[in-house]
TITI-43237 format. One record per residue (C-alpha): residue in one letter; y, z, x. Coordinates in pm, 1 decimal, always signed. Layout:
<loba bati="A" py="Y" pz="Z" px="X"/>
...
//
This chain:
<loba bati="X" py="-1.5" pz="+6.0" px="+6.2"/>
<loba bati="X" py="+227.2" pz="-66.4" px="+310.4"/>
<loba bati="X" py="+604.2" pz="-197.5" px="+273.5"/>
<loba bati="X" py="+554.9" pz="-546.5" px="+386.5"/>
<loba bati="X" py="+197.4" pz="-576.5" px="+188.5"/>
<loba bati="X" py="+403.9" pz="-471.7" px="-95.1"/>
<loba bati="X" py="+745.2" pz="-558.0" px="-192.2"/>
<loba bati="X" py="+1070.6" pz="-307.9" px="-132.2"/>
<loba bati="X" py="+1100.6" pz="-277.8" px="-490.6"/>
<loba bati="X" py="+749.5" pz="-186.3" px="-547.6"/>
<loba bati="X" py="+759.4" pz="+86.8" px="-275.0"/>
<loba bati="X" py="+1085.2" pz="+245.4" px="-442.4"/>
<loba bati="X" py="+910.9" pz="+259.8" px="-776.8"/>
<loba bati="X" py="+615.8" pz="+433.4" px="-632.9"/>
<loba bati="X" py="+797.8" pz="+680.3" px="-412.5"/>
<loba bati="X" py="+1045.9" pz="+769.4" px="-719.9"/>
<loba bati="X" py="+764.9" pz="+793.1" px="-949.9"/>
<loba bati="X" py="+581.8" pz="+1016.7" px="-700.9"/>
<loba bati="X" py="+887.4" pz="+1238.5" px="-686.8"/>
<loba bati="X" py="+908.7" pz="+1266.3" px="-1065.8"/>
<loba bati="X" py="+529.6" pz="+1363.3" px="-1088.2"/>
<loba bati="X" py="+512.5" pz="+1591.6" px="-777.6"/>
<loba bati="X" py="+263.9" pz="+1378.9" px="-619.7"/>
<loba bati="X" py="+203.9" pz="+1260.3" px="-256.7"/>
<loba bati="X" py="+264.6" pz="+903.5" px="-177.7"/>
<loba bati="X" py="+61.4" pz="+753.8" px="+110.8"/>
<loba bati="X" py="+296.3" pz="+508.9" px="+311.4"/>
<loba bati="X" py="-1.1" pz="+274.0" px="+413.7"/>
<loba bati="X" py="-10.7" pz="+189.2" px="+781.0"/>
<loba bati="X" py="+298.6" pz="-19.5" px="+764.1"/>
<loba bati="X" py="+531.4" pz="+269.1" px="+885.8"/>
<loba bati="X" py="+790.5" pz="+465.7" px="+695.8"/>
<loba bati="X" py="+1081.1" pz="+241.4" px="+553.9"/>
<loba bati="X" py="+1419.0" pz="+310.7" px="+385.1"/>
<loba bati="X" py="+1201.0" pz="+225.5" px="+66.3"/>
<loba bati="X" py="+1003.0" pz="+541.9" px="+110.2"/>
<loba bati="X" py="+1286.2" pz="+758.9" px="+127.2"/>
<loba bati="X" py="+1363.7" pz="+832.6" px="-239.3"/>
<loba bati="X" py="+1258.3" pz="+1188.2" px="-264.2"/>
<loba bati="X" py="+862.6" pz="+1136.1" px="-299.4"/>
<loba bati="X" py="+651.6" pz="+1353.2" px="-62.9"/>
<loba bati="X" py="+513.0" pz="+1119.2" px="+196.8"/>
<loba bati="X" py="+164.7" pz="+1106.1" px="+397.0"/>
<loba bati="X" py="+245.3" pz="+913.0" px="+668.8"/>
<loba bati="X" py="-76.8" pz="+706.5" px="+771.5"/>
<loba bati="X" py="-103.8" pz="+582.3" px="+1131.9"/>
<loba bati="X" py="-319.1" pz="+269.4" px="+1164.8"/>
<loba bati="X" py="-443.5" pz="+57.1" px="+1468.3"/>
<loba bati="X" py="-94.0" pz="-116.1" px="+1482.3"/>
<loba bati="X" py="+83.0" pz="+233.9" px="+1535.0"/>
<loba bati="X" py="+385.4" pz="+99.4" px="+1322.8"/>
<loba bati="X" py="+694.9" pz="+270.8" px="+1324.5"/>
<loba bati="X" py="+555.6" pz="+462.2" px="+1640.7"/>
<loba bati="X" py="+445.3" pz="+168.9" px="+1887.5"/>
<loba bati="X" py="+589.8" pz="+34.8" px="+2228.4"/>
<loba bati="X" py="+644.4" pz="-341.3" px="+2281.3"/>
<loba bati="X" py="+295.1" pz="-379.1" px="+2399.0"/>
<loba bati="X" py="+146.3" pz="-214.7" px="+2074.0"/>
<loba bati="X" py="+41.1" pz="+129.2" px="+2205.6"/>
<loba bati="X" py="+112.8" pz="+458.7" px="+2080.1"/>
<loba bati="X" py="+468.9" pz="+581.2" px="+2144.7"/>
<loba bati="X" py="+478.4" pz="+961.7" px="+2116.0"/>
<loba bati="X" py="+863.5" pz="+985.6" px="+2128.4"/>
<loba bati="X" py="+882.9" pz="+760.1" px="+1832.1"/>
<loba bati="X" py="+609.1" pz="+939.7" px="+1657.9"/>
<loba bati="X" py="+779.4" pz="+1272.6" px="+1703.8"/>
<loba bati="X" py="+1123.7" pz="+1145.5" px="+1587.6"/>
<loba bati="X" py="+968.7" pz="+1006.1" px="+1251.1"/>
<loba bati="X" py="+703.2" pz="+1286.3" px="+1198.6"/>
<loba bati="X" py="+966.6" pz="+1561.9" px="+1154.0"/>
<loba bati="X" py="+1117.1" pz="+1396.1" px="+881.6"/>
<loba bati="X" py="+1126.7" pz="+1680.4" px="+599.8"/>
<loba bati="X" py="+995.0" pz="+1414.3" px="+359.7"/>
<loba bati="X" py="+680.6" pz="+1354.7" px="+563.1"/>
<loba bati="X" py="+437.0" pz="+1630.4" px="+457.6"/>
<loba bati="X" py="+120.1" pz="+1508.5" px="+621.3"/>
<loba bati="X" py="-10.1" pz="+1278.8" px="+886.8"/>
<loba bati="X" py="-304.0" pz="+1051.8" px="+857.8"/>
<loba bati="X" py="-498.2" pz="+856.7" px="+1101.6"/>
<loba bati="X" py="-649.4" pz="+569.3" px="+969.7"/>
<loba bati="X" py="-978.4" pz="+489.1" px="+1111.7"/>
<loba bati="X" py="-1092.1" pz="+238.1" px="+848.3"/>
<loba bati="X" py="-1061.0" pz="+152.7" px="+515.8"/>
<loba bati="X" py="-1310.7" pz="+88.5" px="+223.7"/>
<loba bati="X" py="-1184.8" pz="-257.9" px="+160.1"/>
<loba bati="X" py="-1267.3" pz="-404.3" px="+495.8"/>
<loba bati="X" py="-1411.0" pz="-154.1" px="+729.1"/>
<loba bati="X" py="-1426.8" pz="-243.3" px="+1086.0"/>
<loba bati="X" py="-1185.3" pz="-508.4" px="+1039.1"/>
<loba bati="X" py="-821.0" pz="-545.2" px="+1139.3"/>
<loba bati="X" py="-549.5" pz="-723.8" px="+923.6"/>
<loba bati="X" py="-269.1" pz="-960.5" px="+940.6"/>
<loba bati="X" py="+94.4" pz="-954.3" px="+772.8"/>
<loba bati="X" py="+143.8" pz="-1329.6" px="+789.2"/>
<loba bati="X" py="+498.9" pz="-1418.8" px="+988.8"/>
<loba bati="X" py="+685.9" pz="-1556.9" px="+673.8"/>
<loba bati="X" py="+664.6" pz="-1213.2" px="+527.9"/>
<loba bati="X" py="+793.1" pz="-1019.9" px="+837.6"/>
<loba bati="X" py="+1146.5" pz="-995.7" px="+728.1"/>
<loba bati="X" py="+1401.7" pz="-822.0" px="+968.3"/>
<loba bati="X" py="+1378.5" pz="-494.9" px="+758.4"/>
<loba bati="X" py="+1006.2" pz="-510.1" px="+781.6"/>
<loba bati="X" py="+1011.2" pz="-594.8" px="+1148.7"/>
<loba bati="X" py="+1237.7" pz="-285.2" px="+1221.4"/>
<loba bati="X" py="+1035.8" pz="-46.9" px="+1006.7"/>
<loba bati="X" py="+706.7" pz="-148.0" px="+1193.5"/>
<loba bati="X" py="+860.8" pz="-215.8" px="+1517.7"/>
<loba bati="X" py="+775.2" pz="-579.4" px="+1563.2"/>
<loba bati="X" py="+908.5" pz="-917.5" px="+1584.2"/>
<loba bati="X" py="+1088.1" pz="-1097.5" px="+1302.0"/>
<loba bati="X" py="+868.9" pz="-1398.2" px="+1170.0"/>
<loba bati="X" py="+579.4" pz="-1323.3" px="+1387.8"/>
<loba bati="X" py="+228.2" pz="-1257.8" px="+1255.0"/>
<loba bati="X" py="+184.8" pz="-886.8" px="+1266.9"/>
<loba bati="X" py="-157.5" pz="-793.5" px="+1370.1"/>
<loba bati="X" py="-342.8" pz="-480.8" px="+1323.2"/>
<loba bati="X" py="-631.0" pz="-450.8" px="+1577.0"/>
<loba bati="X" py="-979.9" pz="-373.9" px="+1432.0"/>
<loba bati="X" py="-977.9" pz="-61.5" px="+1678.8"/>
<loba bati="X" py="-750.9" pz="+211.8" px="+1812.6"/>
<loba bati="X" py="-607.7" pz="+184.1" px="+2156.3"/>
<loba bati="X" py="-513.9" pz="+555.7" px="+2186.6"/>
<loba bati="X" py="-871.0" pz="+661.4" px="+2201.6"/>
<loba bati="X" py="-1238.4" pz="+522.7" px="+2225.7"/>
<loba bati="X" py="-1456.5" pz="+828.9" px="+2166.6"/>
<loba bati="X" py="-1492.0" pz="+1075.6" px="+1921.8"/>
<loba bati="X" py="-1392.5" pz="+1346.8" px="+2157.9"/>
<loba bati="X" py="-1077.0" pz="+1138.0" px="+2237.7"/>
<loba bati="X" py="-993.5" pz="+1115.5" px="+1884.0"/>
<loba bati="X" py="-1000.7" pz="+1479.0" px="+1807.2"/>
<loba bati="X" py="-787.2" pz="+1512.6" px="+2118.7"/>
<loba bati="X" py="-533.2" pz="+1245.0" px="+1972.5"/>
<loba bati="X" py="-529.2" pz="+1432.3" px="+1635.9"/>
<loba bati="X" py="-440.7" pz="+1747.5" px="+1809.9"/>
<loba bati="X" py="-169.7" pz="+1561.8" px="+1995.8"/>
<loba bati="X" py="-25.6" pz="+1428.7" px="+1668.2"/>
<loba bati="X" py="-20.8" pz="+1764.9" px="+1515.9"/>
<loba bati="X" py="+161.3" pz="+1914.3" px="+1813.1"/>
<loba bati="X" py="+425.9" pz="+1635.4" px="+1795.1"/>
<loba bati="X" py="+469.2" pz="+1656.6" px="+1425.2"/>
<loba bati="X" py="+536.9" pz="+2029.8" px="+1452.3"/>
<loba bati="X" py="+216.6" pz="+2162.1" px="+1326.5"/>
<loba bati="X" py="+206.1" pz="+1957.7" px="+1019.5"/>
<loba bati="X" py="-130.1" pz="+1886.9" px="+846.5"/>
<loba bati="X" py="-308.4" pz="+1598.7" px="+1020.9"/>
<loba bati="X" py="-601.9" pz="+1451.2" px="+956.5"/>
<loba bati="X" py="-796.8" pz="+1094.8" px="+936.6"/>
<loba bati="X" py="-923.2" pz="+853.2" px="+674.5"/>
<loba bati="X" py="-1226.4" pz="+641.4" px="+710.0"/>
<loba bati="X" py="-1518.6" pz="+451.8" px="+546.3"/>
<loba bati="X" py="-1844.4" pz="+571.0" px="+625.7"/>
<loba bati="X" py="-2082.0" pz="+295.7" px="+788.7"/>
<loba bati="X" py="-2365.9" pz="+424.2" px="+1001.9"/>
<loba bati="X" py="-2433.5" pz="+793.2" px="+927.2"/>
<loba bati="X" py="-2462.0" pz="+866.1" px="+1294.0"/>
<loba bati="X" py="-2132.7" pz="+758.1" px="+1361.4"/>
<loba bati="X" py="-1977.8" pz="+1031.2" px="+1129.2"/>
<loba bati="X" py="-2243.5" pz="+1279.0" px="+1269.0"/>
<loba bati="X" py="-2080.4" pz="+1198.4" px="+1624.7"/>
<loba bati="X" py="-1741.3" pz="+1283.3" px="+1458.5"/>
<loba bati="X" py="-1858.3" pz="+1628.0" px="+1341.0"/>
<loba bati="X" py="-2038.5" pz="+1691.1" px="+1672.3"/>
<loba bati="X" py="-1698.7" pz="+1597.8" px="+1863.2"/>
<loba bati="X" py="-1530.7" pz="+1861.9" px="+1608.3"/>
<loba bati="X" py="-1778.3" pz="+2122.2" px="+1718.5"/>
<loba bati="X" py="-1756.2" pz="+2034.1" px="+2099.4"/>
<loba bati="X" py="-1381.7" pz="+2050.8" px="+2122.7"/>
<loba bati="X" py="-1315.9" pz="+2320.1" px="+1885.7"/>
<loba bati="X" py="-1040.8" pz="+2072.2" px="+1725.4"/>
<loba bati="X" py="-1072.5" pz="+1986.6" px="+1350.1"/>
<loba bati="X" py="-861.8" pz="+1807.7" px="+1111.5"/>
<loba bati="X" py="-678.4" pz="+1967.8" px="+860.7"/>
<loba bati="X" py="-821.3" pz="+1689.3" px="+628.5"/>
<loba bati="X" py="-1039.1" pz="+1415.4" px="+589.6"/>
<loba bati="X" py="-984.2" pz="+1119.6" px="+334.1"/>
<loba bati="X" py="-1328.0" pz="+953.8" px="+248.0"/>
<loba bati="X" py="-1263.2" pz="+597.0" px="+152.8"/>
<loba bati="X" py="-1564.1" pz="+417.9" px="-72.3"/>
<loba bati="X" py="-1658.0" pz="+51.1" px="-27.4"/>
<loba bati="X" py="-1518.4" pz="-7.6" px="-364.2"/>
<loba bati="X" py="-1160.7" pz="+18.9" px="-236.2"/>
<loba bati="X" py="-971.3" pz="-305.8" px="-269.1"/>
<loba bati="X" py="-686.7" pz="-505.0" px="-132.7"/>
<loba bati="X" py="-516.7" pz="-832.1" px="-163.3"/>
<loba bati="X" py="-625.6" pz="-962.8" px="+188.3"/>
<loba bati="X" py="-1008.1" pz="-912.4" px="+308.0"/>
<loba bati="X" py="-1276.1" pz="-1138.4" px="+392.5"/>
<loba bati="X" py="-1500.3" pz="-1148.8" px="+52.0"/>
<loba bati="X" py="-1807.6" pz="-1039.0" px="+258.3"/>
<loba bati="X" py="-1638.8" pz="-699.1" px="+375.1"/>
<loba bati="X" py="-1481.4" pz="-631.4" px="+22.5"/>
<loba bati="X" py="-1817.0" pz="-698.3" px="-140.9"/>
<loba bati="X" py="-2060.2" pz="-571.5" px="+86.5"/>
<loba bati="X" py="-1943.9" pz="-359.3" px="+384.4"/>
<loba bati="X" py="-1912.3" pz="+8.8" px="+404.3"/>
<loba bati="X" py="-2073.4" pz="+302.2" px="+198.0"/>
<loba bati="X" py="-1972.0" pz="+364.6" px="-153.5"/>
<loba bati="X" py="-1763.5" pz="+646.9" px="-222.3"/>
<loba bati="X" py="-2016.7" pz="+872.9" px="-421.4"/>
<loba bati="X" py="-2295.0" pz="+865.3" px="-136.1"/>
<loba bati="X" py="-2004.8" pz="+898.8" px="+134.2"/>
<loba bati="X" py="-1843.5" pz="+1217.3" px="-14.5"/>
<loba bati="X" py="-2156.9" pz="+1349.2" px="-76.1"/>
<loba bati="X" py="-2264.7" pz="+1300.9" px="+287.0"/>
<loba bati="X" py="-1933.1" pz="+1407.6" px="+440.1"/>
<loba bati="X" py="-1908.5" pz="+1740.3" px="+218.2"/>
<loba bati="X" py="-2272.4" pz="+1828.6" px="+295.0"/>
<loba bati="X" py="-2234.5" pz="+1748.2" px="+643.8"/>
<loba bati="X" py="-1934.5" pz="+1976.3" px="+700.9"/>
<loba bati="X" py="-2111.7" pz="+2268.8" px="+491.9"/>
<loba bati="X" py="-2404.2" pz="+2253.4" px="+751.3"/>
<loba bati="X" py="-2174.6" pz="+2237.3" px="+1030.5"/>
<loba bati="X" py="-1993.1" pz="+2558.2" px="+930.4"/>
<loba bati="X" py="-1642.1" pz="+2338.2" px="+893.6"/>
<loba bati="X" py="-1591.4" pz="+2283.0" px="+502.0"/>
<loba bati="X" py="-1397.8" pz="+2562.5" px="+452.0"/>
<loba bati="X" py="-1115.3" pz="+2488.6" px="+716.6"/>
<loba bati="X" py="-1114.3" pz="+2089.8" px="+614.3"/>
<loba bati="X" py="-986.8" pz="+1947.0" px="+274.9"/>
<loba bati="X" py="-1146.8" pz="+1638.7" px="+169.8"/>
<loba bati="X" py="-980.4" pz="+1353.3" px="-14.6"/>
<loba bati="X" py="-1149.9" pz="+1065.4" px="-230.4"/>
<loba bati="X" py="-1039.8" pz="+715.7" px="-234.3"/>
<loba bati="X" py="-1199.9" pz="+386.7" px="-363.0"/>
<loba bati="X" py="-1153.2" pz="+262.9" px="-707.8"/>
<loba bati="X" py="-1028.6" pz="+575.5" px="-845.9"/>
<loba bati="X" py="-854.1" pz="+503.5" px="-1170.6"/>
<loba bati="X" py="-952.1" pz="+718.9" px="-1458.1"/>
<loba bati="X" py="-979.2" pz="+1076.4" px="-1530.6"/>
<loba bati="X" py="-1346.2" pz="+1057.7" px="-1505.6"/>
<loba bati="X" py="-1343.4" pz="+896.6" px="-1178.5"/>
<loba bati="X" py="-1145.9" pz="+1200.1" px="-1071.2"/>
<loba bati="X" py="-1372.3" pz="+1468.8" px="-1216.6"/>
<loba bati="X" py="-1664.6" pz="+1289.8" px="-1050.0"/>
<loba bati="X" py="-1520.9" pz="+1301.4" px="-705.3"/>
<loba bati="X" py="-1423.9" pz="+1664.3" px="-737.7"/>
<loba bati="X" py="-1753.9" pz="+1752.1" px="-873.9"/>
<loba bati="X" py="-1904.6" pz="+1606.9" px="-545.2"/>
<loba bati="X" py="-1683.4" pz="+1802.0" px="-341.2"/>
<loba bati="X" py="-1320.3" pz="+1627.9" px="-310.0"/>
<loba bati="X" py="-1037.6" pz="+1856.1" px="-296.8"/>
<loba bati="X" py="-802.7" pz="+1583.3" px="-422.0"/>
<loba bati="X" py="-805.3" pz="+1208.3" px="-505.3"/>
<loba bati="X" py="-617.8" pz="+914.9" px="-394.0"/>
<loba bati="X" py="-555.0" pz="+629.8" px="-625.3"/>
<loba bati="X" py="-382.0" pz="+285.5" px="-526.0"/>
<loba bati="X" py="-536.8" pz="+39.1" px="-794.6"/>
<loba bati="X" py="-416.9" pz="+218.4" px="-1112.9"/>
<loba bati="X" py="-43.9" pz="+245.2" px="-978.6"/>
<loba bati="X" py="-58.8" pz="-123.1" px="-889.3"/>
<loba bati="X" py="-131.4" pz="-194.0" px="-1240.4"/>
<loba bati="X" py="+138.8" pz="+61.2" px="-1363.7"/>
<loba bati="X" py="+375.3" pz="-147.3" px="-1123.6"/>
<loba bati="X" py="+286.1" pz="-461.3" px="-1326.9"/>
<loba bati="X" py="+14.9" pz="-633.6" px="-1082.5"/>
<loba bati="X" py="-163.8" pz="-903.2" px="-1299.9"/>
<loba bati="X" py="-414.5" pz="-960.2" px="-1008.2"/>
<loba bati="X" py="-286.1" pz="-1335.2" px="-977.7"/>
<loba bati="X" py="-453.1" pz="-1343.2" px="-614.1"/>
<loba bati="X" py="-148.1" pz="-1459.5" px="-464.0"/>
<loba bati="X" py="-79.6" pz="-1163.3" px="-231.7"/>
<loba bati="X" py="-78.7" pz="-1351.4" px="+97.1"/>
<loba bati="X" py="+145.0" pz="-1632.1" px="-20.7"/>
<loba bati="X" py="+471.9" pz="-1462.4" px="-79.1"/>
<loba bati="X" py="+470.0" pz="-1595.5" px="-444.5"/>
<loba bati="X" py="+344.5" pz="-1291.4" px="-638.0"/>
<loba bati="X" py="+480.5" pz="-1377.8" px="-993.4"/>
<loba bati="X" py="+531.0" pz="-995.0" px="-1083.9"/>
<loba bati="X" py="+739.9" pz="-894.5" px="-788.7"/>
<loba bati="X" py="+487.4" pz="-661.3" px="-638.8"/>
<loba bati="X" py="+360.5" pz="-799.8" px="-323.4"/>
<loba bati="X" py="+659.9" pz="-1070.8" px="-229.6"/>
<loba bati="X" py="+940.3" pz="-1028.2" px="+8.4"/>
<loba bati="X" py="+1143.2" pz="-1320.8" px="-203.5"/>
<loba bati="X" py="+1421.5" pz="-1136.2" px="-331.7"/>
<loba bati="X" py="+1442.1" pz="-1355.4" px="-635.2"/>
<loba bati="X" py="+1065.7" pz="-1314.9" px="-720.5"/>
<loba bati="X" py="+1129.1" pz="-915.4" px="-659.7"/>
<loba bati="X" py="+1374.8" pz="-918.0" px="-946.2"/>
<loba bati="X" py="+1070.3" pz="-941.4" px="-1186.4"/>
<loba bati="X" py="+999.1" pz="-575.0" px="-1085.8"/>
<loba bati="X" py="+1239.2" pz="-359.4" px="-1246.3"/>
<loba bati="X" py="+1228.1" pz="-53.0" px="-1034.4"/>
<loba bati="X" py="+1371.5" pz="+204.3" px="-1329.5"/>
<loba bati="X" py="+1114.0" pz="+84.0" px="-1559.3"/>
<loba bati="X" py="+829.5" pz="+82.5" px="-1316.8"/>
<loba bati="X" py="+917.6" pz="+411.8" px="-1182.8"/>
<loba bati="X" py="+880.2" pz="+556.4" px="-1538.4"/>
<loba bati="X" py="+564.0" pz="+392.3" px="-1565.5"/>
<loba bati="X" py="+422.1" pz="+528.5" px="-1246.3"/>
<loba bati="X" py="+507.7" pz="+870.1" px="-1355.1"/>
<loba bati="X" py="+365.2" pz="+827.3" px="-1684.7"/>
<loba bati="X" py="+35.8" pz="+694.3" px="-1563.4"/>
<loba bati="X" py="+11.6" pz="+987.7" px="-1309.7"/>
<loba bati="X" py="+82.2" pz="+1236.9" px="-1591.6"/>
<loba bati="X" py="-123.1" pz="+1106.6" px="-1853.7"/>
<loba bati="X" py="-430.2" pz="+1051.6" px="-1612.8"/>
<loba bati="X" py="-391.3" pz="+1429.3" px="-1536.3"/>
<loba bati="X" py="-362.9" pz="+1528.6" px="-1899.2"/>
<loba bati="X" py="-691.7" pz="+1323.1" px="-1955.2"/>
<loba bati="X" py="-847.3" pz="+1513.6" px="-1678.9"/>
<loba bati="X" py="-750.8" pz="+1819.5" px="-1794.1"/>
<loba bati="X" py="-915.4" pz="+1769.1" px="-2151.8"/>
<loba bati="X" py="-1207.4" pz="+1646.5" px="-1974.0"/>
<loba bati="X" py="-1248.6" pz="+1971.6" px="-1779.2"/>
<loba bati="X" py="-1179.5" pz="+2172.7" px="-2095.6"/>
<loba bati="X" py="-1444.5" pz="+2010.9" px="-2283.3"/>
<loba bati="X" py="-1707.5" pz="+2034.8" px="-2000.2"/>
//
């Protein structure tokens, strides 16, 4: 849900809606832009491109990171290891979509393809990853710092837990993304077949942390095609402490699944950087819709839990 993938108007509506709802707004890996700074509390997601905290060669810049991380609107830091829509795959924001404003937010060149590599350059082993998480937590002034991943081979996940035990460094939270997760820009084979579905992944992560004696100190978020109150209730019953939703809020913004996300010609103004096409998305109206979708979904969840 990065700025660049989404229009500035869409990001503003999401952030203002989150502010009204008292919800957290994850930035996506495209960095914190002025469109994110409208009162909604942010989870700053750091992907493989280190957008917003990168040097010219694409490596992590601790000074830039610290400058942005201490912003009072940034409440949590989320290291993105992988996502359910395309686990193990990088990403590209096409050059024509990289406007001067997007380039400034991401720290990249205007009009040039903006590439997210498939893997991180700041670490290469589970132990180094835990050390990097500790470093980000220190640089941010102690803000909750965790990571997001889509489970692949179970032994890879076990290696991360082993690194937590060996180093004594544990993330404050882990967001488990299911293979059901979607995006407007992923190879069909990846979005359809790669990664572990959310229910199995969440159960595996929860049970592993319980067995390792870490569950009480690590919070779990669940992500992956969570739209309805029942989706939330099921994830919470399987061990999640909170749920993330992108798809439902995309619909609240007016997404009609036109499958033109990468072309810049989104008909509803959600994923285009064309200032004329963005006029299709009326920010005050969509802010209210985002807020109401959040409120009514939680109302439905309350009724479901009361009935149970």
